[in-house]
KOLVORO-900869 format. One record per atom (N, C-alpha, C): x, z, y. Coordinates in steps of 0.1 Angstrom, whole numbers, plus 5000, padded with zeros to 4 digits. Last residue first. Layout:
N
XZY
...
! end
This chain:
418
491744078348
491643988334
492444058323
492044138375
491144218362
490844168351
493744038391
492743968390
491444038383
495944248387
495044228400
494044188399
496644128360
496244258361
495444278374
497843848370
496743878359
496044018358
500143948385
498543878392
497643898379
501444078365
501044148377
499644098382
502043828350
501343978344
500744048354
503643698368
502243628363
501343768356
505743858372
504843828384
503443788379
507243868347
506443988352
505343948364
506143588326
507243678336
506443788341
505243548294
504543558307
505743638314
507043328275
506843468273
506843488291
506843058279
506943128265
506443248264
504842968307
506243028302
505943078286
501942828303
502942808312
504642838311
500042938289
500742798285
501942728296
497943128312
498643108297
499342968297
496543198336
497743258332
498643208318
494043078332
494843038337
496443078339
492643218316
493343118307
494343028317
491043388328
492443458325
493243328318
488543238334
489443268340
491443308340
487743008305
487843098313
489043138323
486142668317
487442728308
487242888318
483742598323
484542548311
485442628307
480942708333
482642748336
483342718325
478342578327
478942678319
480442748322
478842238341
478042338337
479142458331
480541998347
479642078358
478842208353
481641918321
482541948332
481442038341
479442058295
480341998302
480642028314
479242218262
479442208275
479842098285
478442198235
479442288238
479342328253
476642008236
476242158231
477442258236
478641788238
477841848253
477041968247
479341788215
480641798226
479741858236
477441678202
478241778196
479041828206
476441438215
475841578211
476341698208
478841258207
478241308224
477241448221
478641248181
479841328187
479541368200
476441088180
476441208172
477541308176
477140868192
475440948200
476041098194
479240798177
479340818193
478240928196
477640668156
478740798157
479340888169
476140528167
475440628161
476540758159
477840308175
477240388185
476340498177
478740238149
479640278158
478940348166
476540138135
477140248131
478140328141
476139948152
474540048152
475540188148
477939788146
477739798160
476739908160
477439768116
478639818122
478739878138
475339568117
475239748112
476539828116
476339348129
475139428132
475339578130
478039268108
478239308123
477639398130
476639238085
477539338088
478139388100
475338998098
474539088093
475639248094
477438838102
476638868111
475938988110
480038908078
478938838082
478438908093
483238888059
482338968069
481238868073
485138728047
485038878043
484138978054
485638468050
484238518040
484538678035
486738388068
487838378056
486738458046
484838368088
485538258085
486438248071
484538638093
483338568086
483938438083
487138718102
486738768091
485438678087
486938538127
488238528117
487638578103
485038648143
484738508138
486138478127
486038908149
484738898140
484838748134
488138828165
488738918150
486938888140
486838748186
487538668179
487838728166
485038978193
484438858188
485438738180
487139158204
486239178191
485439078187
488438998225
488939018211
488339068202
486938688238
486938828238
487438908226
489238458257
488138528249
488338658248
491138318272
491538378259
490438458250
489938268296
490138148288
490738198272
487538398313
488738428305
488938358293
484938428320
485638278319
487138318315
484038678318
483538588311
484038458311
485538778341
485738838326
485238728315
484238668365
485838628358
485838638346
481738798376
482038688364
483038648360
482638848402
481938928390
482038878379
486038798414
484438728412
484038808401
487339068433
487338958422
486338928420
486939308447
488139198449
488539128437
484539428443
485239408459
486439338457
484339428418
483339348426
483739308440
485339668408
486039528408
485339438415
485239968419
484339888421
485139728418
486540288405
486840148409
485440048413
486340518395
486640538408
486940358413
486340488368
485040508372
485140528387
488740208368
488340328361
487040368370
488739938369
489939998366
489740138362
486339808348
486839848365
487839908359
486639558322
485739648331
486539678344
488639338313
487139328316
486039408325
491639258321
490539388322
489539348326
493339058295
492339078308
491539208309
496538998284
495039018284
494338998294
499438978272
498838908280
497638918275
501839208268
500639198258
499739098272
505239208261
504239178269
502839128264
507239398247
506539308245
505539298256
510939438239
509939468250
508639328247
512939618216
512139488218
510839538231
515839798207
514839798213
514139648215
517839778178
517439818192
516039788197
518539788152
518739658159
518539688173
518039928132
519039968140
519639858149
515639878113
517139818113
518039858119
513739978132
514140068119
515439988114
513539778151
513839908155
514240018143
512939568136
514039548144
514739708147
510039658130
511339628118
512739608124
508939658149
509139768147
510439768133
508539388158
509539478166
509639588160
506839308136
508539238141
509239338146
504739438145
505339468131
507039398131
504339348167
504939478165
505039508152
503539058159
504739068169
504939238167
501439108141
502539038140
504039068148
499239228160
499639308149
501139258146
499139018177
499739158183
499939218170
498038848161
499338798167
499838898174
495638958154
496738918143
497838878149
494138968176
494539088169
495539048161
494038848208
494538798193
494838898185
494638928231
493238928226
493138878211
497238898239
496839028237
495339058231
499038688232
498338708235
497638848231
502738748242
501838728228
500238748235
506438768242
505038738249
503638688242
509238908239
508238888233
507038868241
512738958244
511638958251
510738868240
515539188238
514839078232
513239078238
517539248263
516639298254
515639178249
519139248286
520039198272
518939248260
518339278310
518739388301
519439378288
516939048319
518139078325
518939218317
515039008298
516238918298
517538978304
513039148306
513739188292
514939168294
511438998323
512539108327
513339188318
510038818310
511238798314
512238908320
507438968308
508538968296
509838938301
506138908330
507039028326
507539048315
507338578343
506338638334
506938808334
507138468377
507738448365
506638588358
505938488401
507038398403
507538408387
503538688397
503238548403
504738438403
504338908389
503838868378
503738698384
504939118408
506239008400
505738918395
503039278413
504239358409
505139258403
501239088429
501839178436
503239248430
500238958406
501338878413
502138988420
498539088395
499639118388
500839038396
496339228424
496539158410
497839158405
494839568430
495939428435
496439368423
493339778421
492739638428
493839518435
494639848394
493639878402
492939748410
496339568386
496639698390
495739768400
495339318365
495039388376
495439508375
496239178340
496139068355
495539168368
497039298321
495639298320
495239198335
499839328303
499339268314
498139238316
501439598293
500039558289
499839488304
504239608274
503839598289
502239518286
506039838255
505039738256
504339738272
508839888239
508239888255
507139778252
509840058210
509039928217
508439968229
513040198200
511740188206
511240038209
515640288189
514540248183
513240258188
518240198213
517240308209
516140228203
520740118226
520040038212
518740138208
521840188247
521940308233
521240198223
521039958266
522740008264
522740078249
518039948264
519339828261
520539898255
517540228269
516840158258
517640038253
518540268294
519240348287
518640278271
517039998308
518440068311
519140138299
514540108308
515139968302
516339998300
514540338320
514040348305
514740208300
514940258346
515640348339
515740348328
512640088351
513940018350
514840128344
510440248349
510740158340
511840068341
511140448371
510840478358
511040378346
510440278393
511940318390
511940348376
507740028390
508240168392
509840198388
507239788382
507239788397
508139938400
505439848361
506539808358
507739778371
502839898370
503339988368
505439958364
501339638365
501939708379
502939838381
501139638340
502139528345
502339578359
501039948320
500439868327
501539758334
502740038291
502740078304
501839948312
503640218263
502740138268
502740178281
505840268231
505240308249
504740198254
507140408205
506440288213
505640358222
509840498180
508540538192
508340398199
510440578147
510840488159
509440538168
511940808122
510840718131
511140688142
514140878115
513740768108
512540688113
516241088121
515141108118
514040988108
518841108127
518741048112
517041098110
519541208155
519141328143
518941258129
519741008169
520841078168
520741188155
517440888166
518240808161
519540888160
515841068181
515341038167
516440958158
516941038206
516941168198
516941138185
515940798212
517340828212
517840968203
513640838215
513640728204
515140758202
513241008235
512641058221
513140968210
514140838256
515140958251
514441008240
512040648254
513340628252
514340748248
509940808264
509840748247
511140698246
510740908288
510340998278
510640918267
510740658303
512140728299
511740838287
507840628300
508740508294
510140588291
506340798314
506140788297
507440718293
506140778340
507040858335
507240858317
504240538348
505740508343
506640628335
502440728370
502340618361
504140578359
501241028363
502240978372
502940838365
499241098346
498841038355
499640978367
500341088309
500641128324
499941068332
499241228277
499241088289
499541188301
501341368253
500441358265
500541278272
501841138227
502341218238
501341238245
500941168194
500541108205
500741218216
501141258169
502141198175
501741108184
498541418157
498741248156
500141178164
499841678166
499541648150
499241478149
499741648189
501141688184
500741628171
498141498216
497841538201
499541548194
496441468241
497441508237
497141548226
494841268272
494841338257
496241378254
493041198297
494641218292
494941318281
490441198300
491041108292
492541088291
490641428329
489841368318
490741248314
493641598338
492441498340
492041448328
494441918322
494641738327
493441718328
493542198314
495142118322
495341978327
491742238300
491442218312
492642168322
492942278273
492242378281
492142358297
493342138255
494142108266
493942208277
491142088240
492342148231
493542158242
488042228248
489042138251
490542188248
486142388242
486842328231
487942238235
484842438264
485542548260
486442508249
485642158283
484542208280
485442328272
486041888297
487242028302
486042138295
485441648290
484241748294
485141848300
487741538279
486741478289
486041568297
487741718254
488641678265
488241618279
485441668240
485841768244
486741808256
486141398233
485041428245
485141558252
488141428215
488441348226
487241408236
486641578193
488041668205
488141568215
484741418190
484441518191
485441568205
486241218176
485941188188
485441298196
489341298160
487941348162
487541288175
491441068149
491441158160
489941168161
492240808134
491240928131
491341038138
493740658145
494640738137
493740858134
492140458161
492740448147
493340548138
491840678181
490440628173
491340578159
494340658193
493640808184
492440758176
494340388200
495340458191
495040588186
492040378222
492240318208
493240368196
493140468244
492440548235
492240508221
494840358263
495140328249
494540428240
495140378290
494140318284
494240258269
497040548302
495740568300
494840478294
499840468280
499240508294
497940548291
501540688254
500840598260
500740608273
503740678231
503640748244
503140648253
503840808199
503340728205
503440798222
506040798172
505740848179
505240748191
504840758134
505640688148
505540738159
503440818115
504340918120
505140888133
501940598107
501240708115
502140808118
504040298118
503740408107
503140518114
502240008133
503040128133
502740218119
500139848126
501339798125
502439888124
497739988136
497739948123
499339928119
498340018164
498040138153
498440098143
498339748170
499439808171
499539948163
495539698166
496539618161
497739678162
494339888186
493639868169
495039798163
495339828210
495539978202
495039958188
494539558211
496139608215
496239718208
491839518211
492639478198
494339518202
490939598233
490839678221
491739638209
490339518261
491939528257
491739588244
487839508269
488639378265
490039368264
487839858281
487039708277
487739568278
488840068285
489839938279
488939838275
487940298312
487540218297
488740138294
488040628320
488740478323
488440408309
486740888342
486740808330
487440658332
485641158357
486441058354
486340998345
484341418357
484441388371
485241218371
480941428338
482641468338
482941378349
478441448342
478941498331
480241538331
477041238359
477641378364
478241468355
476240998348
475041108350
476041268353
478640878349
477140828359
476040898359
479640978328
480340988339
479340978354
478540878308
478441038310
479141088324
478940608309
477540658312
477440808314
481840628300
481240578312
479540618316
480640688273
481640828283
481640718298
479540498260
479040608263
479640738274
481440308265
480240288270
479640428274
483640398251
483840358263
482540368271
482340408225
483040548229
482740518245
481840128218
481140238219
481340378227
484740058217
484139988228
482740078229
485640188197
486540218209
485440168219
484040118176
483940218178
484540268194
485039838174
483739878178
483640008182
487639878165
487539818180
486139858184
487239988140
487840108150
487440058166
486039768128
485339898130
485739968142
488539648125
487339548134
486239688140
489839788111
490139748125
489239718135
488739738085
488639878094
489239888105
488839498083
487439528087
487539668090
491839468077
490939388091
489639448095
491739628055
492439678067
491739618079
490139438038
489739628041
490239638055
492139228037
490639228042
489939348047
495339308044
494439318038
492939298040
497439068059
496739198061
495539208053
500138918068
499438908056
498839078057
500038688098
500538818090
499738858077
501338428111
500138458104
500638608096
503538308123
503338428127
502038488120
503438038116
504438118112
504238288115
499737908114
501337908119
502238028113
496638058122
497537918120
498937958126
493538158115
494838188117
495738068111
490438068135
491438048121
492738058124
488538138152
488838228146
489838178133
488437928171
487337948162
487438038150
490437958186
489437988194
488038008185
493338048165
492637948173
491438018182
495538348162
494038288159
493938168171
498038338172
497838318157
496138258154
500638278197
499338298192
499038258178
502838398224
502838378207
501138398202
504038218245
502738298243
502538288229
507038178269
505738108261
504538208257
508738298279
507838248288
506838158279
510238488263
509838518272
508538458283
511638308245
510438378241
509538448250
513938248251
512738148255
511438208253
515738448245
515138438261
514138338262
516738468221
515238518224
514538488237
519338508219
518538368212
517238368214
519838728230
520338558241
519338448233
519238898215
518338858228
518738748231
519138748181
520038788194
518938828207
517438818152
517638708163
518438788175
516738978130
517939008135
518638908146
514538858124
514238998129
515639048137
514038518131
514438618120
514438768127
511238378150
512538438148
513038478137
508438178146
508838338144
510738328139
507637938171
508137968158
508438148158
504637838182
505437908186
506137958172
502537738172
503037628179
504537718179
499937898163
500437838156
501937778160
497937778192
497837848180
499037818169
499737608218
498737578207
498937728197
500937748247
501237728236
500037718227
498637718275
499337808267
499937728254
498337688315
498837618300
499337708291
496537698341
497037728330
497037718318
494937488355
496737498358
497037588346
492437738365
492737608363
494237598367
491037968366
492137958359
492837808356
488738108388
489838008388
490938008378
485738168396
486838208386
487638068385
484238098429
484238098413
485438118407
483538358449
484438248447
484238258429
482738618451
481938498457
482638378455
485938798456
484438768451
483538688460
488238488447
487938648454
486538658451
491238378431
489738378436
489238528439
493938398427
493138258431
491838268436
495538658446
494738608437
494238438439
498638628466
497138648465
496538588452
501838758477
500638688465
499438738468
503038678510
502038778501
501238718491
506038578521
505238568514
504238678507
506538518557
506638628544
505538588538
508838308575
507738368572
507438408558
510838228604
510638298590
509038328587
510937938622
510438088622
510338148606
514037758620
512437768618
512137908619
516437878643
516037808637
514237828631
517437738681
516537858670
516137818659
518737548693
519537598684
518637738671
516837518714
517137418703
517837468692
516737728728
515737688720
516137608710
519337718740
518937848730
517837818719
518537498755
520337518745
519537628735
516637608772
516737508764
517937488753
518537808786
516937838779
516837748765
520037718797
520537808790
519237828780
519337348807
519437478808
519837558796
520737028804
519937128794
520437268800
! end
């Protein structure tokens, strides 16, 4: 055997690179075959002081309370007054109506950008109810429902989106990146993941100063691949910071599906295991389950038992943003096939099932939400929209940068005639 033949015989099999790919692409039939979920009520509810080691298996299941007929089942079923459930459902309807109008406003050229949370409304509504009103929120860009649940004015949200003269952040932020100190809502950042170490640092400061308030932060599953996520997880676990880290797994990070960020090989909740942090995985379209899990995690944090990571398993039914066309990367009817249903319909069915709601009340609530949004829209648009009326005065560009304006900015302002 010559030298070439001997080398060929010794050569190992050619290596192959695995590139995760979704089950279905545009034109394909949506495919959720092979997916299995625990039955509602099947997952036990551990004591609040359970150790991270004892909680490991919770990273791989899915906590569910509502079955697909709207019945609440099992140990995670929370006790929520009917009036609170009705108010939360109305908040979800208001969120959906707000999203629809602002998406349309973008198409009409009134703003440059918008992001809906269609299909994810239960997350913000349930978690806002589970947390205290003064707990600090460090959101990503799809948690507008937190502000709605805390009764932040819709007109003010629209003013920010339109960057008009009444924009509370004076045009400093991309539309939908709200900020409200009064509502304990930290400024949204377009740099994905930055809010995580900020939330952990705030929680550490709260504990250090015996404040009593906890922090909660949200990130999409795609951004868990960012370095900020891992730095935050380390600090939270080491110092037992009173913080809840929410990973909203809505299956798609812009146009790349969740497998690209690691969701094909394991769950995102499993990432908490390596940090010694309790992981919990919950059906994000089940209002009652999201509330119960968040309440459980908040109780841990308030008892100085440290952080919890929650994976909220849901589906982004709409586009990533107004800059996105999901029909280019997934089946157009995939959202309708999502096996865990629509969060609004599921809470509606539950309330009807317990005799605290009706189809007539629901129709009236939908109309009320839409009229509230229309009224807010008229008021905000009367002040101005992005493309009209020079939304911000020129001299404002020199403000809100330094506590005391330095000489060179004063000089520039004088030279500009302001």
